[in-house]
C-alpha positions as CSV (number, residue, x, y, z in Angstrom):
1,M,-0.3,0.1,0.2
2,S,1.4,3.3,-1.0
3,P,2.1,6.3,1.5
4,M,-1.0,8.1,-0.3
5,V,-3.6,5.6,0.6
6,W,-2.2,5.2,4.2
7,V,-2.8,9.1,4.4
8,A,-6.5,9.0,3.1
9,A,-7.1,5.9,5.7
10,A,-6.2,7.8,8.6
11,V,-8.0,10.9,7.4
12,A,-11.0,8.5,6.7
13,A,-10.6,7.1,10.4
14,M,-10.5,10.6,12.0
15,I,-13.9,11.5,10.8
16,V,-15.5,8.2,11.5
17,V,-14.2,8.6,15.6
18,G,-15.2,12.4,14.7
19,W,-18.8,11.2,14.2
20,L,-18.9,8.2,16.8
21,V,-17.6,10.7,19.2
22,W,-20.5,13.0,18.3
23,S,-23.2,10.6,18.2
24,A,-22.0,9.0,21.8
25,G,-22.9,12.5,23.0
26,R,-23.0,11.5,26.9
27,R,-21.0,8.6,26.9
28,S,-19.1,8.7,30.1
29,E,-15.4,10.1,30.5
30,A,-13.7,6.7,30.5
31,Q,-15.1,5.6,27.5
32,L,-14.3,8.9,25.9
33,S,-10.5,8.5,27.2
34,A,-10.2,5.0,25.4
35,V,-11.5,6.1,22.2
36,R,-8.9,9.2,22.4
37,Q,-6.4,6.2,23.2
38,E,-7.2,4.1,21.0
39,M,-7.8,7.0,17.9
40,Q,-4.0,8.3,19.0
41,T,-2.5,4.4,18.9
42,S,-4.2,3.8,15.5
43,L,-2.6,7.3,14.1
44,A,0.8,6.5,15.4
45,A,0.7,3.5,13.9
46,Q,-0.2,4.6,10.4
47,G,1.9,7.7,10.8
48,Q,4.8,5.1,11.6
49,A,3.7,2.9,8.8
50,V,3.6,6.0,6.1
51,T,7.1,7.3,7.3
52,S,8.4,3.7,6.6
53,Q,6.7,3.6,3.2
54,M,8.1,6.6,2.8
55,S,11.4,6.3,3.4
56,Q,11.8,3.0,1.4
57,Q,10.1,5.1,-1.9
58,I,12.8,7.9,-1.2
59,N,15.6,5.3,-1.1
60,Q,14.1,3.7,-4.7
61,L,14.3,7.2,-6.0
62,T,17.3,7.9,-4.9
63,Q,19.2,4.6,-6.4
64,A,16.7,5.4,-10.0
65,M,18.1,8.5,-10.1
66,T,22.2,7.6,-9.3
67,Q,21.5,4.9,-12.1
68,Q,19.9,7.5,-14.4
69,L,22.8,9.8,-13.7
70,G,25.5,7.2,-14.0
71,Q,24.0,6.7,-17.6
72,V,24.1,10.5,-18.4
73,R,27.9,10.3,-17.4
74,Q,28.4,7.5,-19.6
75,E,26.5,8.8,-22.5
76,L,28.8,12.1,-21.8
77,Q,31.9,10.7,-21.8
78,S,30.8,8.2,-24.9
79,G,29.7,11.5,-27.0
80,V,33.0,13.3,-26.3
81,A,35.3,10.5,-27.0
82,S,33.6,10.4,-30.1
83,T,33.5,13.7,-30.7
84,G,37.3,13.5,-29.8
85,Q,37.6,10.9,-32.2
86,L,35.8,12.6,-34.7
87,A,38.1,16.0,-34.0
88,S,41.0,13.5,-34.6
89,D,40.1,12.4,-38.0
90,A,39.3,15.3,-39.3
91,Q,42.2,17.4,-38.2
92,K,44.4,14.7,-40.1
93,E,42.3,15.0,-43.2
94,V,42.5,18.6,-43.0
95,A,46.3,18.4,-43.0
96,K,46.3,16.1,-45.6
97,R,44.3,18.0,-48.0
98,L,46.7,21.9,-46.8
99,Q,49.5,19.5,-47.3
100,S,48.2,18.6,-51.0
101,S,46.8,22.4,-51.5
102,T,50.5,24.1,-50.6
103,E,52.0,21.2,-52.9
104,A,49.8,22.3,-55.4
105,L,50.2,25.9,-54.7
106,V,54.0,25.1,-55.2
107,Q,53.9,23.8,-58.5
108,M,51.5,26.5,-59.3
109,S,54.2,29.1,-58.3
110,E,57.1,27.1,-60.2
111,K,54.4,27.2,-63.5
112,I,54.1,31.0,-62.9
113,G,57.9,31.1,-62.7
114,E,58.2,29.8,-65.8
115,V,55.7,31.8,-67.6
116,Q,57.1,35.1,-66.2
117,Q,60.9,34.1,-67.1
118,T,59.4,33.3,-70.9
119,S,57.5,36.4,-71.1
120,R,60.6,37.9,-69.9
121,D,62.7,36.1,-72.9
122,L,59.9,37.2,-75.2
123,S,60.0,40.6,-74.2
124,K,63.9,40.8,-74.9
125,A,63.1,38.7,-78.4
126,A,61.0,41.8,-79.2
127,E,63.6,44.1,-78.4
128,T,65.9,41.9,-80.3
129,L,63.8,42.0,-83.4
130,Q,62.9,45.4,-83.2
131,S,66.8,46.6,-83.1
132,V,67.4,44.6,-86.2
133,L,64.5,45.9,-88.2
134,G,65.4,49.1,-86.9
135,G,69.2,49.5,-87.1
136,A,70.1,48.3,-90.7
137,K,70.2,51.7,-92.3
138,T,72.8,52.9,-89.6
139,R,75.3,49.8,-88.9
140,G,75.9,49.2,-92.6
141,T,76.7,45.8,-93.9
142,L,77.5,43.6,-91.1
143,G,79.8,41.0,-92.7
144,E,79.9,37.5,-93.6
145,V,78.5,35.4,-90.6
146,T,77.7,31.7,-90.6
147,L,74.5,30.3,-90.2
148,E,75.2,28.3,-87.4
149,R,76.1,30.9,-85.2
150,L,73.3,32.9,-86.1
151,L,70.9,29.9,-85.2
152,E,73.0,29.4,-81.9
153,D,72.3,33.3,-81.0
154,A,68.8,33.6,-81.6
155,L,67.3,30.0,-81.0
156,P,67.9,27.7,-78.3
157,Q,69.6,24.3,-79.1
158,S,66.4,22.3,-79.2
159,A,64.5,24.4,-82.0
160,F,67.5,23.6,-84.7
161,V,69.4,21.1,-86.3
162,M,72.7,21.4,-88.3
163,Q,73.1,19.2,-91.2
164,Y,70.0,17.4,-91.2
165,R,69.6,14.4,-93.5
166,F,66.1,13.7,-95.0
167,A,65.0,9.9,-94.6
168,S,63.5,10.0,-98.0
169,T,66.3,10.9,-100.4
170,G,69.1,11.2,-98.1
171,A,69.9,14.6,-99.0
172,I,71.5,16.8,-96.4
173,V,70.6,20.3,-95.4
174,D,72.7,22.9,-94.0
175,A,70.4,23.6,-91.1
176,V,66.6,22.9,-90.3
177,V,64.3,24.8,-87.5
178,R,62.0,23.0,-85.7
179,S,58.4,24.5,-85.5
180,G,56.3,21.9,-83.4
181,E,56.5,18.7,-85.8
182,R,57.0,21.0,-88.8
183,L,60.6,22.0,-90.6
184,L,62.1,25.0,-91.8
185,P,65.1,23.9,-94.8
186,I,67.9,26.8,-94.7
187,D,71.1,26.4,-97.3
188,S,73.9,28.4,-97.0
189,K,75.8,26.9,-100.1
190,F,75.4,30.4,-101.8
191,P,77.6,30.5,-105.1
192,L,79.9,33.5,-103.6
193,D,82.2,32.5,-107.0
194,A,79.6,34.6,-109.6
195,Y,79.2,37.0,-107.2
196,R,83.1,37.9,-107.2
197,R,83.5,37.5,-111.1
198,L,80.2,39.8,-110.9
199,A,82.2,42.4,-108.7
200,E,85.8,42.2,-110.8
201,E,84.0,42.1,-114.4
202,G,80.8,43.7,-114.1
203,G,78.9,43.5,-117.3
204,E,78.5,40.2,-118.7
205,A,79.4,38.5,-115.1
206,R,75.9,39.8,-114.3
207,R,74.4,37.4,-116.1
208,E,76.3,34.5,-115.0
209,F,75.3,35.5,-111.3
210,S,72.0,35.6,-112.4
211,V,72.0,32.0,-113.5
212,A,73.9,30.9,-111.2
213,V,71.4,31.8,-108.3
214,R,68.5,30.7,-110.2
215,K,69.9,27.0,-110.8
216,H,70.6,27.3,-107.3
217,A,67.1,28.3,-106.1
218,D,66.1,25.7,-107.9
219,S,68.0,23.0,-106.9
220,I,67.0,24.0,-103.0
221,A,62.9,23.9,-104.0
222,G,63.9,20.1,-105.4
223,K,66.1,19.0,-102.7
224,Y,64.7,20.4,-99.4
225,I,60.9,21.1,-99.7
226,L,59.2,17.8,-99.0
227,P,56.1,17.9,-97.7
228,D,55.9,14.3,-96.9
229,E,59.2,14.7,-94.5
230,H,57.2,17.8,-92.4
231,T,58.5,20.6,-94.2
232,F,57.1,23.4,-95.0
233,D,56.0,24.6,-98.4
234,Y,59.1,27.1,-98.5
235,A,62.6,27.1,-97.5
236,L,65.6,29.8,-96.9
237,M,68.1,31.1,-99.0
238,F,70.9,31.9,-96.6
239,V,73.1,34.8,-98.2
240,P,76.2,35.3,-96.3
241,S,76.6,39.0,-97.2
242,E,74.4,42.3,-97.0
243,G,76.4,43.3,-100.2
244,V,75.9,40.2,-102.2
245,Y,72.0,40.1,-100.9
246,Y,71.6,44.3,-102.3
247,E,73.2,42.8,-105.6
248,L,70.7,39.7,-105.7
249,L,67.7,42.3,-104.9
250,M,69.1,44.6,-107.9
251,T,69.3,42.1,-110.2
252,E,66.8,41.9,-112.9
253,D,67.0,39.9,-116.3
254,A,65.2,41.5,-119.6
255,K,64.0,37.6,-120.1
256,S,63.4,36.0,-116.6
257,G,62.5,39.5,-114.9
258,K,63.4,40.1,-111.3
259,L,66.1,37.5,-109.7
260,D,64.3,37.9,-106.0
261,E,60.9,37.4,-107.5
262,Y,62.0,34.3,-109.3
263,C,63.1,32.5,-106.2
264,R,60.2,33.2,-104.8
265,G,58.2,31.7,-107.4
266,K,60.0,28.9,-106.7
267,R,59.2,28.9,-102.5
268,V,62.8,30.0,-101.8
269,F,63.3,33.1,-99.8
270,P,66.9,34.8,-99.8
271,V,68.0,36.2,-96.6
272,S,70.9,38.2,-95.7
273,P,72.5,38.1,-92.1
274,N,70.2,41.0,-91.0
275,T,66.9,39.9,-92.4
276,F,67.7,36.1,-91.4
277,Y,68.4,37.1,-87.4
278,A,64.7,39.3,-88.0
279,C,63.2,35.9,-89.4
280,L,64.8,33.8,-86.3
281,S,63.9,36.6,-83.5
282,A,60.1,36.2,-85.2
283,I,60.5,32.7,-85.2
284,A,62.0,32.5,-81.4
285,V,58.6,34.9,-80.8
286,S,56.2,32.0,-82.1
287,L,58.3,29.4,-80.2
288,Q,57.9,31.4,-76.8
289,G,54.1,31.6,-77.7
290,Q,53.9,27.6,-78.0
291,R,55.9,27.7,-74.3
292,I,53.6,30.1,-73.0
293,E,50.7,28.1,-74.1
294,E,51.9,24.6,-73.2
295,N,52.7,26.4,-69.4
296,A,49.1,27.8,-69.5
297,R,47.8,24.5,-70.0
298,H,50.0,23.0,-67.4
299,L,49.1,25.9,-65.2
300,L,45.0,24.9,-65.5
301,A,45.5,21.9,-65.2
302,S,47.2,22.7,-61.6
303,L,44.4,24.8,-61.1
304,S,41.9,22.6,-61.9
305,G,43.6,20.0,-59.4
306,L,43.5,22.6,-56.7
307,K,40.1,23.2,-57.2
308,K,39.0,19.7,-56.5
309,Q,41.3,20.0,-53.4
310,V,39.6,22.9,-52.1
311,E,36.1,21.5,-52.8
312,S,37.4,18.0,-51.0
313,F,38.7,20.4,-48.0
314,A,35.0,22.1,-47.9
315,D,33.3,18.8,-47.5
316,V,35.2,17.5,-45.0
317,Y,35.1,21.1,-42.9
318,E,31.1,20.7,-43.7
319,R,31.1,17.3,-42.1
320,L,32.7,18.3,-39.0
321,G,30.8,21.4,-38.4
322,T,27.8,18.9,-38.6
323,H,29.3,16.7,-36.1
324,L,30.3,19.1,-33.8
325,R,26.8,20.6,-33.9
326,H,25.4,17.3,-33.1
327,A,27.7,16.8,-29.8
328,Q,27.1,20.2,-28.7
329,Q,22.9,19.3,-28.9
330,S,23.8,16.0,-27.0
331,Y,25.8,17.8,-24.5
332,E,22.9,20.4,-24.0
333,D,20.5,17.4,-23.6
334,A,22.1,15.5,-21.3
335,D,23.0,18.7,-19.2
336,S,18.7,19.6,-19.2
337,R,18.4,16.0,-17.7
338,L,21.0,16.4,-15.2
339,G,20.2,19.4,-14.1
340,R,16.2,18.2,-13.5
341,A,17.7,15.1,-11.5
342,R,20.0,17.5,-9.1
343,N,16.9,19.4,-8.5
344,S,14.7,16.2,-7.5
345,L,17.6,15.0,-5.5
346,E,17.9,18.3,-3.4
347,Q,14.3,18.7,-2.7
348,M,14.0,15.0,-1.7
349,S,17.3,15.7,0.6
350,Q,15.3,18.5,2.3
351,G,12.5,16.2,3.3
352,T,10.2,17.8,0.0
353,L,8.1,15.4,-2.1
354,P,9.1,16.5,-5.8
355,E,6.2,18.4,-7.8
356,A,4.3,15.8,-9.0
357,A,3.6,14.3,-5.0
358,P,1.0,16.6,-4.7
359,K,-0.5,16.1,-7.4
360,A,-1.1,12.6,-6.9
361,L,-2.0,13.1,-2.7
362,E,-5.0,15.5,-4.3
363,S,-6.3,12.5,-7.0
364,A,-6.3,10.5,-4.1
365,T,-8.4,12.8,-1.7
366,G,-10.6,13.6,-4.8
367,K,-9.9,17.1,-4.5
């Protein structure tokens, strides 16, 4: 029987006893005293039973709250351990992503450095081209220079090949310039003997000079312009002197026309040291542009990889935030439950029933 039932029974007994006392009216003092004694004894017994029952209930409630507090403590410890593991894993993942991002940034920095160096080289090449084109009138004739020296001065070693042999014909050209997969043939075997006779004799020697240059242009076109071997559809005739080049431009035959126009008709372009260097500078600019394009592709690839790494890092960061929010919510729920348990224990330790006890008493008495 619960303490509330005992209390209700005691109250009912008191009402019955009172009614008996009232109905008895004029009973003797001895009988009234006996009734009073009996009522006191009954109330004392019922009070002792109620006290014992309440003590037992309080002990049971205390044990239940202790178990609940233990469970809450275990849940908190488990949640903290899980959160710590998640934080550790997230920290490792973040460190890994940051390392990858750092490496990508280093690679990107190197590519940017290469692009900057290429831009500086391109600027130097443009300045050289401007210097060559603008200084021909003031410097005059530069003299005879070798083809290989000009190539070495203007282009990187990988951009040209000396004494190149064609596989299909076995013919050997003095040099070829590489532009991607294409080859630009360059011949330097200009007929200087015909020019010397022209310089010494004049007159009829000019016609011989014209014939020798035309034959040389025909030979270059037939031997070195080979599209099947990835050459361009034209070749260069290197004239080793500005004076000789000038005579070529000025030579004109009544039957065959201008000598330089004949050469161009054969897709053979005469070049002097100055004009050849200008051509090489333009080629160098083209090669630099190809290098810039290649570096830009590598740079874009690096940026694409970095973007993927940043997106992956953002996903890890968002998952970490979600776990932390869940852990915070669990902590707040556990803290609320712990607070309610503490309040109940404090009320019971002070001899006060929890808030639910008065409501149960009212229900038992019908009030």
